[in-house]
Backbone as a printed PyTorch tensor [residue, N CA C, xyz], in Angstrom:
tensor([[[159.2450, -10.3100,  34.1790],
         [159.2340, -10.5060,  35.2630],
         [157.1430, -10.9160,  34.7900]],

        [[156.7660, -11.6670,  35.7690],
         [155.5410, -12.1810,  35.1650],
         [154.4900, -11.2520,  36.1450]],

        [[153.5760, -10.8900,  35.8090],
         [152.6140, -10.0460,  36.6980],
         [152.0830, -11.2240,  37.4150]],

        [[152.0360, -10.6410,  39.5290],
         [151.6900, -11.6950,  40.1930],
         [150.1560, -11.9260,  40.1750]],

        [[149.2610, -10.7140,  39.9830],
         [147.8730, -11.4130,  39.8850],
         [147.3610, -11.5650,  38.7800]],

        [[147.6520, -12.8530,  38.3420],
         [147.3310, -13.4510,  37.3140],
         [145.8360, -14.0580,  37.6230]],

        [[144.9060, -14.7090,  37.0840],
         [144.0190, -15.2240,  36.7160],
         [143.6530, -16.3150,  38.0260]],

        [[144.9680, -17.2790,  38.4020],
         [145.2080, -18.4260,  39.2570],
         [145.3030, -17.7500,  40.3640]],

        [[145.7400, -16.6690,  40.5480],
         [146.2430, -16.1100,  42.0200],
         [144.7400, -15.7410,  42.0720]],

        [[144.3830, -14.9690,  41.7100],
         [142.8440, -14.3810,  42.2140],
         [141.8400, -15.4270,  42.1990]],

        [[142.0670, -16.3470,  41.9560],
         [141.3140, -17.4170,  42.1210],
         [141.5850, -17.7980,  43.8360]],

        [[143.0150, -17.9480,  43.9870],
         [143.0980, -19.0140,  45.0320],
         [142.8420, -17.8580,  46.0460]],

        [[143.1870, -16.6330,  45.5630],
         [142.4220, -15.7100,  46.7110],
         [141.3600, -15.8980,  47.4310]],

        [[140.9080, -15.5890,  46.0130],
         [138.9050, -15.6440,  46.5730],
         [138.5830, -16.9890,  47.4320]],

        [[139.1710, -18.1240,  47.1640],
         [138.9680, -19.5790,  47.3030],
         [139.4770, -19.0520,  49.4950]],

        [[140.7280, -18.6450,  49.3730],
         [140.9990, -18.5690,  50.6470],
         [140.0180, -17.5020,  51.8540]],

        [[139.5040, -16.3870,  50.8180],
         [139.0450, -15.5430,  51.2480],
         [137.5580, -16.0930,  52.0740]],

        [[136.8620, -16.9640,  51.2550],
         [135.8560, -17.9510,  51.7750],
         [136.2310, -19.4530,  52.2630]],

        [[137.5980, -19.4470,  52.9770],
         [137.8920, -20.6630,  53.6230],
         [139.3560, -20.2930,  53.6640]],

        [[139.6790, -19.6650,  54.9680],
         [141.2830, -20.1580,  55.2230],
         [142.0720, -21.2370,  55.5630]],

        [[140.8220, -22.1940,  56.0680],
         [141.3860, -23.6720,  56.1540],
         [141.2070, -24.0150,  55.4270]],

        [[140.4940, -24.0130,  54.1910],
         [141.4170, -24.8130,  53.2630],
         [142.6480, -25.4790,  52.8300]],

        [[142.6070, -26.7700,  52.3650],
         [143.6360, -27.3710,  52.3290],
         [144.1460, -27.5540,  51.2840]],

        [[145.3150, -27.3850,  50.4960],
         [146.5600, -26.9520,  49.4780],
         [145.8550, -28.2680,  48.5420]],

        [[145.4220, -29.3030,  48.9600],
         [145.0010, -30.2660,  48.1750],
         [143.8160, -30.1060,  47.4920]],

        [[142.9010, -29.2180,  48.6510],
         [141.3380, -29.2080,  47.5170],
         [141.6890, -27.6820,  46.8610]],

        [[142.6930, -26.5810,  46.9400],
         [142.9570, -25.8710,  46.4080],
         [143.2390, -26.1310,  45.3540]],

        [[144.1740, -26.9220,  44.7640],
         [145.2130, -27.6370,  43.8310],
         [143.8470, -27.8770,  43.0820]],

        [[142.6630, -29.5680,  43.5120],
         [141.7480, -29.9550,  42.9220],
         [140.9260, -28.5460,  42.3780]],

        [[140.4570, -27.7080,  43.1320],
         [139.5430, -26.9240,  42.7730],
         [140.4270, -25.7150,  41.7730]],

        [[141.7900, -25.3540,  41.5540],
         [141.7950, -25.2740,  40.2720],
         [142.6970, -26.2650,  39.1890]],

        [[142.6100, -27.0180,  39.0990],
         [143.4870, -27.8810,  38.5090],
         [144.5980, -27.7300,  38.2860]],

        [[145.1940, -27.6670,  39.4370],
         [146.7770, -27.6940,  39.3950],
         [147.0850, -28.9030,  40.2540]],

        [[148.6550, -29.0050,  40.3330],
         [149.1830, -29.8120,  41.6130],
         [149.6460, -29.0340,  42.7330]],

        [[149.4850, -29.7730,  43.3700],
         [149.4240, -28.8840,  44.9000],
         [151.1490, -28.0650,  45.3220]],

        [[151.9410, -28.6070,  44.3220],
         [153.3640, -28.1990,  44.6410],
         [153.2260, -26.2280,  44.2940]],

        [[152.7020, -26.4160,  43.0770],
         [152.5470, -24.7610,  42.4810],
         [151.8110, -24.1270,  42.7070]],

        [[149.9170, -24.8000,  43.7310],
         [149.6840, -23.8940,  44.7110],
         [150.3460, -23.4260,  45.6900]],

        [[150.8570, -24.4760,  46.3570],
         [151.5950, -23.8130,  47.4880],
         [152.8040, -22.5800,  47.5420]],

        [[153.1540, -22.9520,  46.2670],
         [154.1610, -21.7380,  45.8460],
         [153.5840, -20.2680,  45.9770]],

        [[151.9920, -20.7710,  44.7430],
         [151.8150, -19.4920,  44.4940],
         [151.4580, -18.6510,  45.9530]],

        [[150.6420, -19.3970,  46.9730],
         [150.6460, -18.7170,  48.3040],
         [151.6070, -18.2510,  49.1990]],

        [[152.8470, -18.9200,  49.1480],
         [153.9330, -18.7100,  49.8970],
         [154.2730, -17.1790,  49.0590]],

        [[154.1430, -17.0520,  48.0700],
         [154.8630, -15.7850,  46.9950],
         [153.6350, -14.3630,  47.3970]],

        [[152.1870, -14.9800,  47.7330],
         [151.4200, -13.8860,  47.2600],
         [151.2530, -13.9130,  49.2740]],

        [[151.8100, -14.7130,  49.9430],
         [151.9960, -14.0380,  51.4280],
         [153.3350, -12.8790,  51.3910]],

        [[154.3140, -13.6680,  50.9170],
         [155.7670, -12.6790,  51.0740],
         [155.5900, -11.2680,  50.4930]],

        [[154.9430, -11.2700,  49.5700],
         [154.7320, -10.2920,  48.5920],
         [153.5050,  -8.9160,  49.4990]],

        [[152.9460,  -9.7250,  50.0810],
         [151.5830,  -8.8770,  51.4500],
         [150.1490,  -8.6340,  50.5470]],

        [[150.4930,  -9.5430,  49.4860],
         [148.7050,  -9.8310,  49.1370],
         [148.0950, -10.3720,  50.1200]],

        [[148.6910, -11.2930,  51.0400],
         [148.1330, -11.8980,  52.1900],
         [148.6040, -11.6350,  53.3810]],

        [[147.5040, -10.8020,  54.2710],
         [148.6600, -10.4460,  55.2950],
         [148.4240, -11.2080,  56.5410]],

        [[147.3590, -11.4690,  56.7290],
         [147.0410, -12.7780,  57.7950],
         [145.8200, -13.8160,  57.4320]],

        [[146.0980, -14.6400,  58.4570],
         [144.6690, -15.5840,  58.2350],
         [144.4640, -15.4270,  59.6720]],

        [[142.7280, -15.0970,  60.0080],
         [142.1700, -15.0880,  61.1960],
         [141.0130, -15.8170,  61.1720]],

        [[140.1750, -15.8720,  62.6410],
         [139.0540, -16.4840,  62.4860],
         [138.1700, -15.5060,  62.9500]],

        [[137.2770, -15.4500,  62.2930],
         [136.3770, -14.8000,  62.5850],
         [135.1880, -14.8090,  63.6350]],

        [[134.7840, -14.7550,  64.5380],
         [133.9270, -14.6110,  65.5800],
         [132.8450, -14.6250,  65.5120]],

        [[132.1370, -15.2130,  66.5390],
         [130.4430, -14.0450,  66.6270],
         [130.3690, -14.1720,  68.0310]],

        [[130.3360, -12.5490,  67.4950],
         [130.7790, -11.1740,  68.3110],
         [129.1600, -11.1810,  69.6240]],

        [[127.7140, -11.9450,  69.2230],
         [127.0150, -12.1190,  70.1370],
         [127.0480, -13.5260,  71.3700]],

        [[127.8890, -14.2440,  70.5080],
         [127.8630, -15.5710,  71.2500],
         [128.8140, -15.7010,  72.5960]],

        [[129.4540, -14.8060,  72.2150],
         [130.6000, -14.4050,  73.3730],
         [130.6330, -13.1420,  74.1220]],

        [[128.8680, -12.5440,  73.9730],
         [129.0440, -11.7840,  74.5720],
         [129.1770, -10.1190,  74.2650]],

        [[129.5200,  -9.7560,  73.2110],
         [129.6080,  -8.8980,  72.7550],
         [128.2640,  -8.4530,  71.1510]],

        [[127.4590,  -7.7130,  72.3740],
         [126.5050,  -7.4690,  71.4080],
         [125.8190,  -6.4110,  71.5760]],

        [[127.0670,  -5.0220,  71.3050],
         [126.8690,  -3.6650,  70.9290],
         [128.1230,  -3.1040,  70.0640]],

        [[127.4230,  -2.7470,  69.1790],
         [128.6540,  -2.0120,  67.9190],
         [128.0680,  -0.7640,  68.1230]],

        [[129.4680,   0.2130,  68.4040],
         [128.9700,   1.6500,  68.0040],
         [130.0730,   2.5150,  67.0310]],

        [[129.6340,   2.8650,  66.6250],
         [129.8480,   3.8760,  65.8530],
         [130.4500,   5.3160,  66.1400]],

        [[131.8150,   5.7730,  66.1940],
         [131.9310,   7.4570,  66.5520],
         [132.8930,   8.2080,  65.4540]],

        [[131.9680,   9.0750,  65.5910],
         [132.8030,  10.2000,  64.8880],
         [133.8370,  11.1810,  65.8470]],

        [[134.9000,  11.2090,  65.3880],
         [135.2640,  12.3820,  65.9960],
         [135.8300,  13.5840,  65.5530]],

        [[135.7430,  14.6330,  65.7100],
         [136.1290,  15.8360,  65.3630],
         [137.6270,  15.9680,  66.2500]],

        [[138.5940,  16.5810,  66.0460],
         [139.4620,  16.9510,  66.9210],
         [139.7040,  18.9150,  67.1640]],

        [[140.8940,  18.7330,  68.0330],
         [141.1620,  20.3850,  68.1030],
         [141.5030,  21.0140,  67.2960]],

        [[142.6040,  20.3240,  66.5970],
         [143.4110,  20.7660,  65.5430],
         [143.8300,  19.8440,  64.2210]],

        [[144.1930,  19.7510,  63.2850],
         [144.3450,  19.4130,  61.8570],
         [145.9280,  19.0180,  61.4630]],

        [[146.6060,  19.2280,  62.4950],
         [147.9940,  19.4180,  62.2670],
         [148.5300,  18.2100,  62.8670]],

        [[149.8560,  17.6880,  61.9570],
         [150.4340,  16.0060,  61.7740],
         [150.0610,  15.6900,  63.2920]],

        [[150.7450,  16.5820,  64.2780],
         [150.5610,  15.7970,  65.5340],
         [149.6360,  15.8270,  66.0000]],

        [[148.6240,  16.0800,  66.2580],
         [147.2740,  16.1560,  66.3310],
         [146.5900,  14.5900,  66.3090]],

        [[146.6880,  14.6700,  64.7440],
         [146.4020,  13.6650,  63.7680],
         [147.0370,  12.2550,  64.6130]],

        [[148.0740,  12.1260,  64.5640],
         [149.4650,  11.4070,  64.6490],
         [148.9470,  10.9840,  66.6290]],

        [[148.9290,  12.1610,  67.3270],
         [148.9690,  11.5700,  68.6900],
         [147.0770,  10.9870,  68.9300]],

        [[146.2780,  11.3320,  68.1160],
         [145.0260,  10.8990,  68.4680],
         [145.0840,   9.5440,  67.6030]],

        [[145.7960,   9.1110,  67.1110],
         [145.9150,   7.6350,  66.4100],
         [146.5780,   6.7270,  67.2740]],

        [[147.4820,   7.4380,  67.7180],
         [148.5250,   6.3650,  68.6120],
         [147.5390,   6.1660,  69.8640]],

        [[146.5520,   7.0650,  70.3150],
         [145.9590,   6.7220,  71.5900],
         [144.6820,   6.0070,  71.4310]],

        [[144.1470,   5.9190,  70.1830],
         [143.1400,   5.1360,  70.0200],
         [143.4050,   3.7750,  69.5850]],

        [[144.2390,   3.8010,  69.2110],
         [144.9740,   2.2160,  68.8800],
         [145.2570,   1.4920,  70.0290]],

        [[145.3450,   2.3000,  71.0740],
         [145.5160,   1.4620,  72.4040],
         [144.5010,   0.5960,  72.9780]],

        [[142.9860,   0.9240,  72.5290],
         [141.7760,   0.3700,  73.5460],
         [141.6400,  -0.6680,  72.3810]],

        [[141.3180,  -1.8750,  72.9890],
         [140.7970,  -2.9100,  72.4610],
         [139.6420,  -2.7870,  72.2380]],

        [[138.7870,  -2.3280,  72.8850],
         [137.4660,  -2.3170,  72.2730],
         [137.4230,  -1.8020,  70.8810]],

        [[138.0870,  -1.1290,  70.7430],
         [138.2540,  -0.3130,  69.0440],
         [138.4350,  -1.4320,  68.0620]],

        [[137.7970,  -1.7460,  67.4550],
         [138.3620,  -2.7710,  66.5420],
         [138.6410,  -2.1980,  65.1860]],

        [[138.0640,  -1.0690,  64.2890],
         [138.5210,  -0.3070,  63.6270],
         [138.3910,   1.0280,  63.8370]],

        [[139.5180,   2.1430,  63.0540],
         [139.7350,   3.5110,  62.8240],
         [140.0570,   3.7830,  61.4750]],

        [[139.0060,   4.8450,  61.2720],
         [139.2060,   5.6490,  60.2350],
         [139.5190,   6.8490,  60.0670]],

        [[140.9780,   7.6560,  59.2620],
         [141.0510,   8.9300,  59.4580],
         [139.8030,   8.9360,  57.9590]],

        [[138.8560,  10.2510,  57.9490],
         [138.0960,  10.1320,  56.9850],
         [138.0100,  12.0020,  56.7980]],

        [[137.0640,  11.9800,  55.3280],
         [136.9850,  13.1770,  55.1090],
         [135.6760,  14.1080,  55.3680]],

        [[135.4860,  14.9440,  55.5250],
         [133.7000,  14.8110,  55.6360],
         [133.2290,  15.8810,  57.3110]],

        [[132.2670,  15.1930,  57.7750],
         [131.8160,  16.0670,  58.9040],
         [132.7800,  15.5450,  60.0710]],

        [[133.6450,  14.9290,  60.4670],
         [134.7770,  14.4960,  61.3400],
         [135.8860,  14.0080,  60.9320]],

        [[136.8770,  14.0410,  61.8010],
         [138.1020,  13.7630,  61.2650],
         [138.6230,  12.0530,  61.6850]],

        [[137.9400,  11.4100,  62.4740],
         [138.2330,  10.0090,  62.5720],
         [136.8600,   9.0390,  62.8600]],

        [[136.6930,   8.2110,  62.0190],
         [135.3420,   7.2540,  62.1370],
         [135.9850,   5.4770,  63.0340]],

        [[135.0580,   5.7170,  63.9860],
         [135.8320,   4.9120,  64.7480],
         [134.5730,   3.7060,  65.2660]],

        [[135.1860,   2.3830,  65.1320],
         [134.1330,   1.3260,  65.1760],
         [134.5010,   0.5970,  66.6190]],

        [[133.6230,   0.5570,  67.4350],
         [133.4770,  -0.2780,  68.4200],
         [132.6230,  -1.2720,  68.9160]],

        [[132.9820,  -2.6500,  69.6770],
         [132.2060,  -3.6500,  69.9020],
         [132.5760,  -3.9990,  71.1670]],

        [[131.5360,  -3.5230,  72.3160],
         [131.4690,  -3.8030,  73.4360],
         [130.2150,  -4.7440,  74.2000]],

        [[130.5420,  -5.2990,  75.2270],
         [128.9980,  -6.2090,  75.6670],
         [127.5990,  -4.9990,  75.9190]],

        [[127.8040,  -4.0490,  76.1610],
         [126.7430,  -3.5100,  76.1230],
         [126.3360,  -1.7540,  76.1760]],

        [[125.6340,  -0.7640,  76.4970],
         [125.3920,   0.7370,  76.4820],
         [126.2230,   0.8120,  77.8150]],

        [[126.3330,  -0.0990,  78.4840],
         [127.0430,   0.6460,  79.9730],
         [128.2410,   0.2660,  79.4340]],

        [[128.8240,  -0.6320,  79.0940],
         [130.2260,  -0.3430,  78.5030],
         [130.5560,   0.5460,  77.9070]],

        [[129.6820,   0.8980,  76.8260],
         [130.2000,   2.3690,  75.9700],
         [130.4710,   3.6710,  77.0590]],

        [[129.1430,   3.2770,  77.8440],
         [129.3970,   5.0180,  78.9420],
         [130.6950,   4.7460,  79.6240]],

        [[131.1240,   3.5220,  80.0300],
         [132.3930,   3.3350,  81.0550],
         [133.4610,   3.8470,  80.2720]],

        [[133.4960,   3.1710,  79.0840],
         [134.9170,   3.3010,  77.5430],
         [134.7320,   4.9950,  77.7050]],

        [[133.9650,   5.5480,  77.4880],
         [133.7690,   7.1430,  77.2800],
         [134.2910,   8.2840,  78.5070]],

        [[133.7840,   7.4960,  79.6840],
         [134.0470,   8.5240,  81.3970],
         [135.6670,   7.4730,  80.9740]],

        [[135.9040,   6.6020,  80.8070],
         [137.5910,   6.3420,  81.5170],
         [138.6070,   6.3610,  80.5710]],

        [[138.2540,   6.1550,  79.2960],
         [139.2070,   6.3110,  78.1290],
         [138.7480,   7.7510,  77.0360]],

        [[138.1230,   7.1980,  76.3450],
         [137.5370,   8.5600,  75.4640],
         [137.9900,   9.7200,  76.0410]],

        [[137.2150,  10.5490,  77.1810],
         [137.0810,  11.3890,  77.4060],
         [138.9140,  11.9410,  78.2690]],

        [[139.1560,  11.1450,  78.2460],
         [140.9300,  11.2860,  78.2260],
         [141.8560,  11.6120,  77.1880]],

        [[141.5350,  11.6110,  76.3930],
         [142.5450,  12.2550,  74.9910],
         [141.5430,  13.7050,  75.0140]],

        [[142.8580,  14.7810,  75.1920],
         [142.3110,  15.8470,  75.7620],
         [142.2350,  16.7480,  73.8560]],

        [[143.0420,  16.0470,  72.8150],
         [142.9990,  16.6600,  71.7240],
         [141.2040,  16.5700,  70.7370]],

        [[140.6640,  15.5300,  71.5550],
         [138.8440,  15.7800,  70.9330],
         [138.0480,  16.7220,  71.2210]],

        [[137.6180,  17.4000,  70.3520],
         [136.8990,  18.4830,  69.9850],
         [134.8080,  18.3190,  70.0800]],

        [[135.1050,  17.1390,  69.3220],
         [133.8420,  16.3190,  69.1640],
         [133.3000,  14.9600,  69.0400]],

        [[131.9570,  14.5820,  69.7850],
         [132.1150,  12.6910,  69.4180],
         [130.7370,  13.2720,  69.2290]],

        [[129.8730,  12.1590,  68.1140],
         [128.9410,  11.9980,  67.6280],
         [129.0200,  10.4430,  67.5630]],

        [[128.0120,  10.0550,  68.4680],
         [127.9670,   8.3120,  68.7120],
         [126.5740,   7.9010,  67.6140]],

        [[127.0210,   6.4310,  67.0770],
         [126.0530,   5.8960,  66.3500],
         [125.9260,   4.6660,  66.4720]],

        [[124.5870,   4.0380,  67.6910],
         [124.5490,   3.1950,  67.3950],
         [123.8070,   1.9200,  66.7050]],

        [[124.5040,   0.9550,  66.4950],
         [123.8630,  -0.1660,  65.6250],
         [122.8240,  -1.0910,  66.0850]],

        [[121.6620,  -0.7100,  65.5640],
         [120.7310,  -1.6850,  66.0130],
         [120.3560,  -3.2390,  65.2980]],

        [[121.0120,  -3.1500,  64.2690],
         [121.1650,  -4.6810,  63.4480],
         [122.0390,  -4.3480,  62.6140]],

        [[122.7570,  -5.5600,  62.2800],
         [123.6260,  -5.9020,  61.5330],
         [123.2650,  -6.2630,  60.1780]],

        [[123.3970,  -5.3850,  59.1000],
         [122.7970,  -6.3970,  57.7020],
         [123.9740,  -6.7500,  56.8380]],

        [[124.5580,  -6.0240,  56.7620],
         [125.6170,  -6.6290,  55.7310],
         [127.0580,  -6.8780,  56.9960]],

        [[127.8790,  -7.6670,  56.6670],
         [129.2210,  -7.7050,  57.0300],
         [129.9220,  -9.0320,  56.4020]],

        [[130.6820,  -8.5920,  55.9790],
         [131.7550,  -9.6970,  55.3810],
         [133.5090,  -8.9160,  55.2780]],

        [[133.8870,  -9.8690,  55.0620],
         [135.9550,  -9.3290,  54.7410],
         [135.8000,  -9.7310,  53.6300]],

        [[135.2900,  -9.9950,  52.6050],
         [136.1980, -10.9270,  51.5380],
         [135.7010,  -9.4610,  50.8030]],

        [[136.6140,  -9.1190,  49.9760],
         [137.1590,  -8.2190,  48.8270],
         [136.5710,  -8.5480,  47.4700]],

        [[135.7760,  -7.9010,  46.7550],
         [135.1860,  -8.6140,  45.6030],
         [136.5680,  -8.4490,  44.2850]],

        [[137.0030,  -9.3690,  44.3560],
         [137.9800,  -9.8850,  43.6520],
         [138.3060,  -9.8150,  42.3500]],

        [[136.3240,  -9.8400,  41.8880],
         [135.4740,  -9.7370,  40.3810],
         [135.8920,  -8.0160,  39.7740]],

        [[136.2070,  -7.3480,  40.7350],
         [136.5990,  -5.9740,  39.8390],
         [137.9330,  -5.4450,  39.6530]],

        [[139.1960,  -6.6670,  39.9930],
         [140.0160,  -6.5910,  39.9230],
         [140.3900,  -6.4110,  37.9940]],

        [[140.9880,  -5.7200,  37.7170],
         [141.7280,  -5.7620,  36.1370],
         [142.9490,  -6.2470,  36.1670]],

        [[143.3980,  -7.5400,  35.3950],
         [144.7820,  -8.0140,  35.1600],
         [144.7090,  -7.7140,  33.4730]]])
């Protein structure tokens, strides 16, 4: 069976990361292929889970979400039930755009995108403080976004 991640598929993924609305015709032209093989390759990449979904990236500030806050959270315990319970609860909050279980000074790193600091205060009072398994919270308020990308570095992939 041919390896799925060949140079052509990596180029397709790179181009789709840059612009997921690119047409199959344009992709085919850039790859010097016909449209049918490109279409079939994309469908296979989707089926095999290399492409999870297509989405629009919104300008947070333009829609009124001007405050990004990172929270380091330590739990009272580290058993599977503590971790699972916290994970389930934090995933219920729409303000949370990313959450990671991490090693180091805390157990989870959570990213929120909110209107302002008042919205963060409300989030802490009405949601975060209700999670009984939390031992300690460290908040880090973003002052300025220096870099943001959703594109993975495909040049480092060895095939």
